[in-house]
C-alpha positions, -999 to 999 in steps of 0.1 A, spaced: -112 -65 11 -145 -60 37 -131 -74 62 -107 -47 54 -133 -15 44 -147 -11 77 -121 -5 98 -100 12 71 -76 39 94 -68 10 121 -58 -20 88 -46 5 74 -21 14 106 -11 -19 113 -4 -27 71 21 -1 71 35 -6 105 41 -41 94 60 -25 68 79 -3 84 92 -32 113 97 -58 79 117 -27 59 119 0 87 140 23 59 105 31 48 97 55 78 112 80 59 94 81 27 66 93 53 67 124 67 44 122 100 50 152 115 19 170 118 8 148 145 32 165 173 19 155 203 23 115 192 44 98 215 49 63 191 40 59 154 8 34 167 -6 68 186 4 92 154 -25 108 130 -6 117 104 -2 79 103 -37 70 101 -44 97 79 -20 81 54 -26 47 60 -60 51 51 -50 75 20 -23 42 8 -53 16 16 -77 35 -4 -58 43 -31 -48 2 -34 -86 -7 -31 -94 19 -60 -64 3 -83 -78 -35 -74 -114 -23 -82 -105 -9 -115 -86 -35 -125 -113 -57 -120 -141 -31 -137 -123 -4 -158 -90 -8 -174 -88 29 -184 -96 43 -151 -72 21 -136 -49 31 -166 -50 66 -156 -51 63 -122 -16 44 -124 -2 77 -142 -20 92 -121 3 76 -89 35 76 -107 34 111 -116 30 119 -80 59 103 -70 86 112 -96 111 127 -78 104 109 -46 128 79 -47 99 53 -50 106 27 -71 94 -4 -91 111 -26 -63 97 -7 -32 62 -13 -51 68 -52 -48 79 -49 -12 47 -32 -5 27 -55 -20 45 -86 -1 37 -66 34 -3 -64 20 -3 -94 10 10 -111 40 -9 -85 66 -46 -98 43 -33 -135 48 -26 -127 85 -63 -111 90 -83 -127 64 -70 -164 75 -84 -197 61 -111 -171 47 -84 -158 18 -95 -173 -16 -60 -199 -26 -59 -177 -56 -53 -142 -44 -15 -143 -34 -8 -150 -72 -39 -125 -83 -20 -98 -55 15 -102 -71 2 -100 -108 -18 -64 -97 15 -54 -79 36 -66 -110 16 -41 -127 20 -9 -107 53 -18 -100 57 -19 -142 48 15 -138 76 29 -121 115 34 -124 143 6 -122 162 11 -91 202 21 -99 223 -8 -91 
């Protein structure tokens, strides 16, 4: 994650843009109206701000998951509380996890550990389990 940390705004933006490219319906989950001067999402400062927040949150969950399970649990409780009523489901978390993993694979290339995909999917399955199941 050190490669990602030094350019958090750019990598966060790129990850969200990849999410929106692969799953366009997620654009509606975010509010980008604060930057009225932006002509596109690529230049939107609201996107940058939200991207940094999303990436820092996932980074914190990864760190807490490794070092402090109690803090991981409390942080995850807060995240699920904040997303209640926003129609965010466990399946959404898994989709976002797959997109982030795909992006990390692109950025890290051969530097990515062979263990990264399994560990990342396990983390996101744990996070997803805290969110409601999407109605059928």
